[in-house]
C-alpha positions as CSV (number, residue, x, y, z in Angstrom):
1,M,17.7,-4.3,-7.8
2,F,18.2,-3.3,-4.3
3,L,14.5,-4.5,-2.8
4,E,15.1,-7.8,-4.1
5,K,17.9,-8.3,-2.3
6,T,16.5,-6.8,1.0
7,S,15.3,-9.3,3.7
8,D,11.9,-9.6,4.7
9,K,12.3,-8.2,7.6
10,T,13.9,-4.9,5.8
11,L,11.2,-4.6,3.2
12,S,8.5,-4.8,5.9
13,I,10.1,-2.0,8.1
14,F,10.2,0.2,4.4
15,L,6.9,-0.4,3.8
16,A,5.6,0.5,7.4
17,L,7.5,3.8,7.1
18,S,6.1,4.3,3.4
19,A,2.8,3.5,4.2
20,G,3.0,5.7,7.8
21,V,3.4,8.6,5.2
22,W,-0.1,8.3,3.6
23,G,-1.6,8.9,7.2
24,L,-0.9,12.0,6.1
25,Y,-3.5,12.2,2.8
26,W,-6.1,13.9,4.4
27,L,-4.1,16.9,5.3
28,P,-3.2,18.4,2.0
29,L,-6.9,17.4,0.6
30,R,-8.5,19.4,3.1
31,T,-5.2,22.2,2.7
32,I,-6.3,22.3,-0.8
33,E,-9.9,22.3,-0.2
34,E,-9.6,25.3,2.0
35,L,-7.7,27.4,-0.8
36,G,-11.1,26.8,-2.6
37,V,-11.2,23.8,-4.3
38,S,-13.9,21.9,-3.2
39,A,-13.9,18.5,-1.4
40,S,-14.4,15.9,-4.4
41,W,-12.1,18.5,-7.0
42,S,-9.6,18.6,-4.4
43,V,-8.8,14.5,-5.2
44,V,-8.9,15.6,-8.7
45,L,-6.3,18.6,-8.7
46,F,-3.9,16.2,-6.3
47,N,-3.9,13.1,-8.2
48,A,-3.5,15.1,-11.6
49,C,-0.4,16.7,-10.5
50,P,2.2,13.6,-10.8
51,L,0.8,13.0,-14.6
52,L,2.9,15.7,-15.3
53,V,6.0,13.8,-14.7
54,L,4.5,10.1,-14.8
55,V,3.0,10.4,-18.3
56,P,5.8,11.5,-20.2
57,L,8.0,8.3,-18.2
58,L,5.4,5.8,-19.4
59,M,5.9,7.3,-22.9
60,F,9.7,6.7,-23.1
61,N,9.6,3.1,-21.3
62,Y,6.7,1.5,-22.9
63,Q,8.3,-1.3,-24.0
64,Q,8.4,-2.3,-20.2
65,L,5.1,-3.4,-20.7
66,K,5.5,-6.2,-23.1
67,G,3.6,-8.7,-22.2
68,L,2.1,-7.0,-19.0
69,V,-0.2,-4.3,-20.6
70,G,-3.4,-6.2,-19.2
71,P,-2.4,-6.9,-15.8
72,T,-0.7,-3.0,-15.4
73,I,-3.9,-1.4,-16.6
74,F,-6.3,-3.6,-14.5
75,A,-4.1,-3.2,-11.0
76,G,-3.9,0.6,-12.1
77,L,-7.8,0.9,-12.7
78,I,-8.5,-1.4,-9.5
79,I,-6.1,0.7,-7.2
80,G,-7.3,4.4,-8.9
81,I,-10.8,3.2,-8.2
82,A,-9.6,2.6,-4.5
83,F,-7.8,5.9,-4.0
84,T,-10.5,7.8,-5.2
85,L,-12.9,5.9,-2.6
86,Y,-10.7,6.2,0.2
87,A,-9.9,10.3,-0.9
88,N,-13.6,10.9,-1.0
89,G,-14.2,8.8,2.4
90,L,-11.7,11.2,4.1
91,L,-13.3,14.4,3.1
92,E,-16.9,12.9,3.7
93,T,-16.6,11.8,6.9
94,T,-13.9,11.7,10.1
95,V,-10.3,11.2,9.8
96,A,-10.6,8.8,12.4
97,R,-13.6,6.4,10.8
98,A,-12.2,6.7,7.2
99,T,-9.0,5.1,8.2
100,L,-10.7,2.8,10.4
101,L,-13.3,1.7,8.4
102,Y,-10.1,1.2,5.2
103,Y,-8.2,-1.2,7.4
104,L,-10.4,-3.6,7.5
105,T,-8.2,-4.2,4.4
106,P,-6.2,-7.3,6.4
107,I,-9.3,-9.3,6.2
108,W,-9.9,-9.0,2.5
109,S,-6.1,-9.3,1.5
110,T,-5.8,-12.6,3.8
111,L,-8.7,-13.9,2.3
112,L,-7.5,-13.5,-1.5
113,G,-4.3,-14.6,-0.4
114,V,-5.4,-17.9,1.1
115,F,-8.0,-18.6,-1.7
116,W,-6.0,-17.0,-5.0
117,L,-2.3,-16.9,-4.2
118,S,-2.7,-19.8,-1.9
119,E,-0.6,-18.3,0.9
120,P,-0.4,-20.2,4.1
121,L,-2.7,-18.9,6.8
122,T,-0.3,-19.6,10.0
123,K,-1.1,-19.3,13.6
124,A,1.1,-16.0,13.8
125,R,-0.7,-14.5,10.9
126,M,-3.8,-15.1,12.6
127,I,-3.0,-13.9,16.2
128,A,-1.5,-10.7,14.5
129,I,-4.7,-10.1,12.2
130,G,-6.6,-10.5,15.6
131,V,-4.7,-8.3,17.5
132,A,-5.0,-5.5,14.6
133,L,-8.5,-6.0,14.6
134,L,-8.8,-5.7,18.3
135,G,-6.6,-2.6,17.7
136,L,-9.0,-1.1,15.3
137,F,-11.9,-1.6,17.6
138,L,-10.4,0.0,20.5
139,L,-9.8,3.2,18.3
140,L,-13.6,3.2,17.6
141,S,-14.3,2.7,20.6
142,N,-15.7,6.0,22.8
143,A,-15.0,8.1,19.7
144,N,-16.8,11.2,19.2
145,S,-17.1,10.3,15.6
146,S,-18.7,7.0,16.4
147,N,-21.8,8.4,17.5
148,Q,-22.0,10.2,14.2
149,P,-24.6,8.3,11.8
150,L,-22.9,6.9,9.0
151,N,-22.9,8.4,6.0
152,I,-21.8,8.1,2.5
153,G,-18.1,9.1,3.1
154,D,-18.4,5.6,5.3
155,L,-19.3,3.6,2.6
156,Y,-16.6,4.7,0.6
157,S,-14.0,3.9,3.1
158,L,-15.4,0.4,3.5
159,L,-15.3,-0.3,-0.1
160,S,-11.9,1.5,-0.4
161,G,-10.5,-1.1,1.6
162,I,-11.8,-4.0,-0.6
163,F,-10.7,-2.4,-3.6
164,W,-7.5,-2.2,-2.4
165,A,-6.6,-5.6,-1.1
166,I,-7.6,-6.6,-4.9
167,G,-5.2,-4.1,-6.2
168,I,-2.5,-5.7,-4.0
169,S,-3.3,-9.3,-4.7
170,I,-2.9,-8.6,-8.3
171,L,0.9,-6.9,-8.2
172,N,1.6,-10.0,-6.0
173,R,0.1,-12.5,-8.9
174,W,1.7,-10.4,-11.8
175,A,5.5,-9.6,-9.9
176,A,6.7,-8.8,-13.0
177,I,4.7,-5.6,-13.4
178,P,6.7,-2.2,-14.0
179,I,6.5,0.2,-11.1
180,F,6.8,3.8,-13.0
181,P,3.9,2.6,-15.8
182,L,1.7,1.2,-12.6
183,M,2.1,4.4,-11.3
184,A,1.0,6.5,-14.3
185,F,-2.2,4.3,-14.8
186,T,-3.3,4.8,-11.2
187,F,-2.7,8.1,-10.6
188,L,-4.5,8.8,-14.2
189,A,-7.3,6.2,-13.2
190,T,-7.4,8.0,-9.6
191,T,-8.0,11.7,-11.9
192,L,-10.5,10.2,-14.0
193,C,-12.7,8.3,-11.4
194,S,-12.0,11.6,-9.1
195,A,-13.5,14.0,-11.9
196,L,-16.2,11.6,-12.9
197,T,-17.3,11.4,-8.9
198,A,-17.1,15.1,-8.6
199,E,-18.9,15.9,-11.8
200,L,-22.0,13.7,-10.7
201,L,-21.8,15.7,-6.7
202,P,-23.7,18.8,-7.6
203,A,-22.7,20.0,-4.2
204,N,-18.8,19.9,-5.2
205,P,-18.7,22.7,-8.4
206,M,-15.5,22.9,-10.3
207,P,-13.4,25.5,-9.1
208,D,-12.2,28.2,-11.6
209,L,-9.0,28.6,-13.5
210,Q,-7.7,31.7,-10.8
211,T,-8.5,29.2,-7.4
212,I,-6.7,26.3,-9.6
213,K,-3.6,28.4,-9.5
214,T,-3.8,29.3,-6.1
215,A,-4.1,25.7,-5.2
216,L,-1.7,24.6,-7.7
217,P,1.7,24.8,-5.8
218,A,0.7,22.9,-2.5
219,A,-1.0,20.3,-4.6
220,A,2.2,19.9,-6.7
221,F,4.4,19.7,-3.9
222,W,2.6,17.1,-1.4
223,A,1.8,15.4,-4.3
224,M,4.8,15.0,-6.3
225,F,7.7,15.4,-3.5
226,I,6.1,13.4,-0.6
227,F,3.9,11.0,-1.7
228,V,5.3,9.4,-5.4
229,P,7.9,8.3,-3.6
230,S,6.3,6.6,-0.8
231,F,3.9,5.1,-3.5
232,F,7.2,3.7,-5.3
233,M,8.1,1.9,-2.1
234,I,4.6,0.6,-1.3
235,F,3.7,-0.8,-4.7
236,R,7.4,-2.4,-5.4
237,I,7.0,-4.4,-1.9
238,S,3.7,-5.3,-2.2
239,Q,5.0,-7.5,-5.2
240,L,7.6,-8.7,-3.1
241,L,5.7,-9.7,0.2
242,F,2.7,-11.7,0.9
243,P,-0.7,-9.2,0.8
244,G,-2.0,-10.8,4.2
245,R,1.3,-9.2,5.4
246,V,1.1,-5.8,3.6
247,G,-2.4,-5.7,5.0
248,I,-1.1,-5.8,7.9
249,L,2.4,-3.4,7.8
250,T,0.2,-0.8,6.2
251,M,-1.7,-0.2,9.3
252,T,0.8,2.4,10.2
253,E,-1.1,4.7,8.2
254,A,-4.1,4.3,10.3
255,I,-1.7,5.1,13.3
256,V,-0.2,8.4,11.4
257,A,-3.9,9.4,10.3
258,I,-5.6,9.1,13.3
259,V,-2.7,10.5,15.8
260,S,-2.3,13.3,13.4
261,A,-6.2,14.2,13.2
262,A,-6.5,14.0,16.8
263,I,-3.4,16.6,17.4
264,L,-4.6,19.1,14.4
265,I,-8.4,18.7,14.1
266,P,-9.6,19.3,18.0
267,E,-12.7,17.2,17.5
268,E,-11.2,14.1,16.9
269,S,-9.0,14.0,19.9
270,M,-8.7,10.3,21.1
271,V,-9.2,8.8,24.4
272,L,-6.8,6.4,26.7
273,M,-8.7,3.9,24.9
274,Q,-7.8,4.6,21.4
275,W,-4.2,4.7,22.3
276,V,-3.9,1.3,23.5
277,G,-5.8,0.4,20.2
278,A,-3.1,2.0,18.4
279,G,-0.8,0.4,20.3
280,A,-2.1,-3.0,19.7
281,I,-1.8,-2.1,15.6
282,V,1.6,-1.9,16.3
283,M,2.1,-5.0,18.3
284,A,0.4,-7.0,15.5
285,G,3.0,-5.5,12.9
286,L,5.7,-6.8,15.1
287,I,3.9,-9.9,15.6
288,E,3.7,-10.4,11.9
289,V,7.4,-8.9,11.0
290,L,9.0,-11.5,13.7
291,F,6.9,-14.5,13.6
292,G,5.1,-14.2,10.6
293,Y,5.9,-16.7,7.5
294,S,8.7,-15.6,4.9
295,K,9.3,-16.4,1.5
296,N,12.5,-16.4,-0.1
297,K,13.2,-14.6,-3.5
298,A,13.3,-17.7,-5.2
299,D,9.8,-18.6,-4.6
300,L,8.9,-15.0,-5.8
301,I,10.0,-16.0,-9.2
302,T,7.0,-18.5,-9.3
303,Q,4.6,-17.0,-6.8
304,G,1.2,-17.7,-8.1
305,G,2.5,-19.3,-11.5
306,V,4.2,-16.2,-12.8
307,T,7.7,-16.1,-13.8
308,A,10.1,-13.5,-13.7
309,K,8.8,-12.2,-16.8
310,G,5.0,-12.2,-15.9
311,T,4.4,-15.1,-18.0
312,L,2.3,-17.8,-16.6
313,V,4.1,-21.3,-15.9
314,D,2.3,-24.8,-15.0
315,E,1.1,-24.9,-11.8
């Protein structure tokens, strides 16, 4: 496939751009909510739309899962939980704070990479993580949202980063997991977990059929034509790069989320120090791309003790 023959630097650029698209994740969720669908149920509706395409694809390509059913379902469940937590975090707290708490992910990704996948902890990566965290700190400093008390949305966002790091490590550990079945299980898990969450929250009544019909076109467009393609790129490239690098490069999502929120949501405007923090995050990504450790595709075949077919080998 094309991506397997692509250099790590080019893959890193593709990953950064695809993650940037997810910086707008808050926009369709709030748009759906404005159309009458309560907060948590907007997450359900958004993530249910791609299943119209992904479930049939899963049924016709089930043979791709031979020997990988367990890892694929497990990865889909963990990532689905991460998306459920993150989406609800975006709705329950400010976009800026939800994104920043989620993007402690590089810490969790690097720890998992070092202790589970034998990923080298290079000086460049340590510097990149330090610069990235400094950028996140500056982004949070002097923000109007930082003066608000912590709420359940902040907890959702923090936990979502941990679950996402675990999910990315699973993808790297079993690099042969087929992407479309993985996406089907992920959106299914997100839909079910989101529905359970919405059902448990009395302040979020289930929308009636007419409200669903009104919000469905917007939900389907954003989900199927904007986010599913970027999903594919993020998932596949996450199998080809180290989790630590993935965690750093996907910080472009934080940049897009905070900048777009600052432009479109008046109460989330940014001050100069926060713009400096955004620049620091971009710099961290550049450090990782230019000076971080790169593995060739031959290393990928047995990375973490997994063959190209996804079966365990002796380490």
